[in-house]
Structures are given as structure tokens and as C-alpha cells.
N, C-alpha and C positions, 0 to 999 in steps of 0.2 A: 503494499499500498504507500503510495507516495504520499507524503505529508501534503498538507493542505496551504494553499498561498494567503498573504495577508496584501489587503489591498490598501494604500495609503492615499490619498487625498492631501495634494501638495498646493493648497491655492495660496499664489504668491503675488507679490507686486504687480508684476509684468505679463505673468502667466498663471494658466490651472494648469497642474499635472497629476495624473494617476501612475501610480508605481505597482506594480506588483513583486513582492519578494518571496525569495525562499526563507526557510527556517534559518537557515546559516546566515542570512542576512545579503545574501548576491539578488541581484535583479533576474527576476523572468521577463518582465515587459514595461515599459514605459510609453504613455501618450500625454504630449504636451500641445498646447494651445497659447498662443499671445492673444493681448486684448489692448484696447486703446487706452492711456492714458488721456487726461482732461487737465488743463492748466486755464481756468477760467480769469485768473488774474496772477499777478506775480505772488511766488510763496505761496500760491492754493494748487491743490493735488487732488483731483477727483475722480472714482472710479463707476462704471455705469452698472449696478447690481445685477441687472437682467444680463449685462455679457459676462460677469463673472459667474452665473449662476449657470447659462447656456454653455460657457467653456468647461465647466466643471462637470456638468452632465455629459458632455461629448466624450471627454476623456475618460472619464468612469467607463462608460460605454463599450468605449472602444478596449480600453482592457480587461474589461470582461469577457469582451467578446473573443478576444486572445486567450483567457483563460478554458472558456469552454472549448474552443476549436482544438484546444491540447488536452482537452478530458480533464482538466484539474479544476479542483473545488477552492473557494473562496472562503476561509474561515470567519473573516471578521473585516471591518472597515476602520482603520484609523486616520485622524481628520488633524493637521498642520494649518496653520495658517498666518498670512502677516497679520500682525497681533493688534496695534492700536486704531487700525481702521473700522470707520465707525458706521454702523447703518440704522437707521430706523423704518419699522414697516409697520402697514396695517395687518392689527390681530385676525381679522377677518378674511380680509382677501390676500393679503401675503407681500402686498405690491408694498415697496418701499416709499417713502414718501420725498426722496430727496436723494440725490448721488451719492455713493458712498465718498464721506471723507476720509481721505488715504494720511495714514501715519505721518506721512513726510510734510503734511499742511501744516501751514504757520498763521492762517486767519486769526486765531483766539491769541496771540500773541499780546495785545492790547490788554484783552480779559486777564491773561494769566499776572500781567503786571498790576493790575488794579487788585486782584484778589493778594497779590503779595504787598501791596500797598495797605492793605486791612487787615495785615497781619497772619494770614492764615496760612502763610509755608510751612511754618512748624508744623504745626497740628498736621495738615497733610504729609508733610514727608515721616513724621513720626507714627502716621497708621498706616501710609501705603509703601512707604520706603521710596518714595519717588518723589521727582523735583513739580514743582509748580510749572509745567511748561506745557506748549501748546499739541508737543509730540502724542500726548498721553489723548484718552477717549474723551474724559469726563467735561472739558469746555467743548468739545466737539459735539457733545448731545446735547448742551444747551445751546452752541448756535444754531444746530437744526430746530430745537423746538422754539426760537425765538424769530427765526428767518422763513419757514414756511408758515402761511397763513392757517390759523386754528389749530396749529400742531400742540401747543402746551394746551389747550382747552381739552384736547383729546387725550393728550397723556394722561392730565388728571382724570379722565372719565375711565383711564385702562383700556383704551381702544390701539393704543400702539404698542409696539415692543421694540425695546434696543436690541443690537445685539455686536459683536466682532463676527468676522467672516464666518467662522467655526457655528457659531450660532445660529446666523443665517441660513449656512447650508444643511443644519441641523434639521431646521423648520422647514426647509421645503424638500428635505429628503424624506421628510415623515409626513408632508403634505400639511404640515401647520399642528400637528399634534404634540410637538415636544418643543419648548424654549429652555434651552440648558447652553453650559456654558464648562470650561473646567477652571481649576483654581489659577493657573498660569495666565490665563486670559483674563480673569476677571481682575487679577492683582494687578492689570496693567492699565484700568480706568481712573483711577486716582478716586474710587467709590468704594474701594474693597480694602477693608481691614485685614492684611497679610499676617496679623499676629493672633488674631482673633478668628481668621479665616470666615468671613461674613461681610454682606452688603454693610455698610456703616451710616446711622441716621445724621451723625452730624456731617458727614464727608457730602451726603447728599444733597443737604440742606445749604452746605456753604457753596456747592456750586450749580444748585437750583436743578437739579435732576431727580422727579419724582421716582420713588422706589417700585413703583407701578411697572415700570419700562423694563426691569431688571429680569435675566435669567436666573433659574435655577444654577447651582454651583455644585460641580462634582468635583471628585478625586481625577488626576489625568488617565488613569485606567478605571475604567468604569461602565454600569453598564446603561450608558447614555440613553442610547432607544435602540427601534428596528426598521430599518427603511421600508417606506409602503411600496410593498409590489410593484405598483403602476410606475413607479420612478424609475428605479433601474431595472425592471422586469424580474427581479429576484428581491427577497424581504433577507435583509444580512444585517447582524448585529455591527452598530457601531459603538465600539469598547475602549477607544482612546482618543484623548482629544489632548494638544497643547500648542501654544503658542509657538511660532517657528524657531525661536532661537532655543526655546527649553527641550523642543521634540530633539535638536542639532544637538544638545548636550547628552540628552538620553541617547543618541545614535552613537555619540562617540564613547559612551558609557563611562562619561564622567559622574562615576557614583562616589567617590570618596573626596572628602574633604580635602582643597588643596589643587584639585585637578582642574585644567581650563582649555576650554576650547575656543577659538574663534570662526565665525561664519562668514564666507565671504558671496552675499548674493547682491542685492541690491543696493543694502547699506552692508556694513560691516559690526557684529556683534559679538564680543568678549565675554564669555562668563566664567567664573570662579566658583566652584562648589565649595561652600562654607557649613556643609553637614546641618546638622537641624537647630542652630545658632543663626540668627537675624542680625548680620553683623553692619552698622552702620559706618558709611564712606565719608573722611572728612576730605575728600579730593574731588567732590561732585559724581562720584559712581553711583549706580542707583543698587539698593537693596532689594530683591525681588524673590520670588517663589519659584526653586528650581523645578521643583516638580511634587505633586502631594499623591502618593500610593498609602493604600491601607490605611487613613486618614491621618498619617506622618509628614507633615510638612518638611523639603529638603528646601536650604533656601540656597542663595548665590547671591554676588555681587557682580555687576553687570555693567559693560562701557558700550555705549552705543554710538555708531558713525551712520549717519544719516545718509552718504552718498560712497560707494565703492565699486560696483558693479553698472549701477546708475550712470558714472564717468564715462565708462566704457560703450554705455549706450548711446549717450551725448556725442560723444566720438564718431558713432556710427549713424545716429538719426539725425543729429543736432548741425555737426561740422560734415558729414560724408566723407570724412578723411580714411575711413577704414569701411569695409564692406561687411565684415565680421568678425567678433571676438577673438577667433584665432588667430586674426592677422597682428595681435599685438606684440606677441610674443616674439616674432620677427623683426618688428621696427625696434622694439627695445634691445633686442640683442646688437641690434646694425651700430648701437654708439658704443663709446668707451665710457662716457660719462651724461650727464643732463644737460650741459650745457649751460648752468647755472637758471633753468629752467624750473619755476613750479609752479604746479595749480593747486590752488584752494578751492576745490569743488563745495562750496557752502551754496550750493544753489536753494537750498529751503534753509539756510542758517546751520550752525554747528552743533553738533553735539558735545557728548562728553569729552572730554572735561571741562568746556567752555561752555555749553547750552548757551548760545549767542542766537537769539531767534532773527535776530534784525543782521546777521552779516550775510553777505553775499558772494557768490562766485570770482574767481580774480586768478590771473596768471599775470607771471612777474617773471622779468629777467628775459623778455623778445627780443632777438633781433632780425637781421635780413635773411638770415638762414637759419629760422627757427620752421623746418618745416613739420609734415604730417608724425616722422619719427620721434623728433623732441616733445613735441605735443603728448603724442600718444605714452613716451617714456614718462612723462610730467603726472599723466593720468594714474599710469601705475604705481608710479613712485607716491603719491599721494595717500594710496591706500596703505601703503607701509608705514609711511610715518602716522598717519593717523592712528592706526594698530599702536605703535610706539607708545603715542600718547597716551592711549589706555593703561598698556603694560606698565609704564610709569606711575601712573595713578594707583593701579593696582598695588606697586611693590611699595609706595609714599605710604599706602594704608595698612603697612606692615606683611606684605601677600610675597612668601618666597617661592618662586617660579624658577623651574629650572627648564620645563619646557612646553611647547603650546601645540594641542592639537589642531589642524585646520580642516575646513572642509567647502564645501559650495563650488560652483562653477569656476571662479577665479582661478582657484587653487591648482587648478590642473596646468596652469601657465607654469613651467619650470621656473623661467625668468623672476617672474614675481614670488614664488615661494621661495626661491634663495635669496633674493633682495629680502625679503620679511625675515629671513635669519640674518641677513647682515645689519638690517638696522636696529633690528632688535638684541642683538649679539645673542643669540637663544637658539637651542634646538626646535627648529618646524618638524611635527610628527603629520604626516600625510597616508591617512588612512587606505588601503582598498578600494573601499565604500564609499567613495567621496559626498554623496546623495544622503547625508547621513540626517539632512532634517527632515526627509520623507521615511526614511528607515525609523527615525524613532518613534513617530506616530505609530506604524507597525509594530515596533516592538510593543509599546502602549496595550495596543489590542491585543497583541499576542499574550502578552502577560495576563488579560483580565479573563481570556479565552482558555488558557490550559495550555498554549501552543508551547510556550515558555513555564517554567517552573519559579525561577528566580533570578535577580537580577547578576548574579554570578554567572548564570547561563547566557546571559547576554554579554558579559565582557568576556566571556572564552571567544565569541565571535568576530571582536575586532581584530582584525589586520592589518600589518604596517606594509603600505605600498613601498613609502620613499622617508629617511631622514635628511632634513636639509641643515648641514651645520654652518655656523658663520664663519665668512672667511674673507672678509672684510678688514683694511688697517685702520688701526681705532682713529689715527687722527684722519683720517679721512672719512670716516661715519661722524666725528664730532663737526668736521665740514659740512657736511652734507643736510645733519639735522640742524646744525645752526643755521642754515639758508632755511629750513623749512619752518625754524620758529620765527625765524623774522619774517619769511611771507604773512605767517598769522599775525601777527602783531600787525602789518602794514595792512590786513584787509580786515581787521577789528577797530582801525582806527579810522576808515575810510567811508564811513557813514556818521 
């Protein structure tokens, strides 16, 4: 008898994917579709919820068809999602009342400043581990209620539902029967007390969000629902849910305190497992729920970078200097150095450790011979320098970090992975399975449905594909990182 497959729905910022995994963590099948990004104003980013749903449905149907054609059974579904992206929909019709406001969106920056001026920042951070920043969902929810005619009155009557993308997908997969999320997603809303593991009345009052909007919160591995047979053609249990970075940490089997993973997708997110203790950062990193299993919460410190792979997408779609991400490695390798050119990709502000919502992107050091290769290399280097800022903040918080496990599409680029090791001056471990976000969701579903017996069994699955050791001269490292620090300083003083 062949073991059943696990279906992972990986609903990301630029595409929706469905992946089927074998028990050993290897990939059986992948289906993926990109969808449109909307930029109504400077600093605003939106998605069409129906495009998210239609692309998700299509890739799930494609993956399930591949399983059926191979006569393979699927045991369960895990969902992982772009975290803070915010949706409100009608409970009767299931139709969203506004486009999804994406995690990158900065439209509520002024509202966050007002809340800080009112003295709420300390309370919010103490309960949520987060900062009062437009990155998170809470102020986005209030914005939609205040800018869609009649929405606030309808919310007060219990006619509307809020959710991050996982909740919206669960609602649609069950034809509106289930409104649920997990603790990792709830913990990124500014409305959830991560120490008490519950929606918080005071936080809801501060942010002016009615509790009637909120979904039920489960462990990351739990019996969330069973899909409506009319949706996917088969009734399957949804048994694992986690925000994308938490799922990646699980896929990288970072189950012990002190283990670090760094994921490179649209943004970059570094997460340090701190065990059952919620440690507060003194260097503007976030305290977050890593995962919650069997009622026990494991915490992490996280640093968030808003633009990583999105910089490569900008090179392709915005500037047109590359046709595909695969070209970036050869372009970067064609140069001996960066020619003094730095890109600060603050297209939607700067994340950790700066948390500067008003900063905007800038290129420094351009000359007449600054062509596609120079700009491409500057984009890749910017990802490494931003990661360095996160790692330094973690070290300043007292973390002793010797290796970093990396994942995501960008780290398939050998040049970038090596430059990352050089700039961080630390060993970079790249796993054989780099799609660890989707894998983590599958692992959660497998844990809940008995495909796996323990976290130890998952740890045994992890295999290293390559280790990148630093080989940059210390003097050169100091010079290039000083150039980055200067570029950051100039960017933040330009508005």
C-alpha cells in the first residue's frame, strides 16, 4: 500500500499554488498560477479576492487531478497564506465588500501614528508582541469598515466576517459553513493576545474592530473543517493552517529554541525559535507565535523585510531589464563588485529593524555605465544586506546564532546564497526541499491526521542540499556593509 499524499494550499502574495507531498517531504506534484497586483495609490497594494479564490480553486483541482490519474489518495489539506492581508465579506453571500488590502499596504500609517500619539503602543506591543504599524491587519479592518458605505453598521449587526486569506479560503471551501483561523494568523492582527491566546476586548476597542467580525481560533494542527464535496469534487479534511512564515519554520523543522530560518519570497522573514517563552525584543523585532500544537504555544522572534523577491519582480515587470528571475544569477556573476551601486527597495516602506512606513525606494551610486547587470546585482545584494540588519538585531537581543536555514524561490540562486553567507559571516544551510512553506502546512495536516506521529519524525525528514560558508575578506565586508548603512541613512533622510 502506498502512503497517502498531503495537499498543501500555498496562497502567496503573487501566486496561488497547490503542492502534493509524499510522506518523506518530497514533491509529488505542483500547480501554480500568478494573479494581478493592484496599486490604487502610492503605498497602496490590493488583490482581487475573486482572483485569489479562482486561482486557488484551479490549482487545487489540477493537483487533485494529478493524484487521481496516478491512483493516489490524498489524506488531508494544509493551508498556508500571506499573513496580514485583510478581507471582509458578507456572511450571507460570501462576497467580499472591498478588495483585499495586502500586508505590504501602508495606507493606515497615519492612523498608526495617531494611535501611538494616544499612548496605545505599549499596550498593543505587550499583548500582541507586535508594533503599531500598517503592516498588520487590525488598522486595515477598521479602514475598510470606515470607507465602505454602511460597512460599520453591518458589522455591528453581525452581517460581516473578517479574515486573513486562510479564513477566506476555509469559508469558500466549506461553502460558508466554517469561519476559522489558527493562532499564528490571529497573532498577526493586533487584536489577539498571544499570551492568553484569545481575541482581546481592549485591543478591539483601541482599533475600533467589532468582535462579531472575528473567526474562531484553533491550534495550527486541528480539525478545522471538511471541504464541501461540491467545491473540489471530494470531501477532504483541512487539518493544518499556519501563516506562511510559521509554516516555513515548521517545514525547516525549527522545533528547538535557537534554531533560525530565513525565507525568501515576495518579502524576507527571519524567525528565531524561543521555545515556550515569549521574549521581547529591544531592537524592534517582533514577538510572535511560532506555532501552537496540542494547546501548547511555541514562540519566536521575527524580523520582517517587505521587499525581497518583489525586487526581482520589479526588475522584470517594472524595468523590463530581465525576462525571468533565473537570469539574475548570471548577471550578478558577470561583475567583480557592485560598482558602488546600492538599491534600497523601500517600495512600501522599510520593515524591521527600522519600521519606517514613509521611506521609499532609492538607487544610489549610478553612473553612465550602470546597466542591467549592476542594477540586478544591487537588487540581489539588498536582500542580503536587509537580512544582515535582521541578524544583527537578533544578536543584539542576545541570540547566539551559528547557522541559518534558508528557503524560498530566491535561494535557488547560488550567487545570492553565497553572498548572503559572506555578508552575514555565517554558514547558510539550504535544504534539499526548498519549498518549505508549503511543506510546513502539509506537515501540520499530517500531524493532525496521523500520517506523522511526532515532531521528531518530521525532523528526520530534513536533508541538506548545500552549505554555503563565508569566504569574503573582512575588510571588504566592512566596506560594502558600510555602503549599505549609508544608503539606508540617505533614504530615511530624504522625506
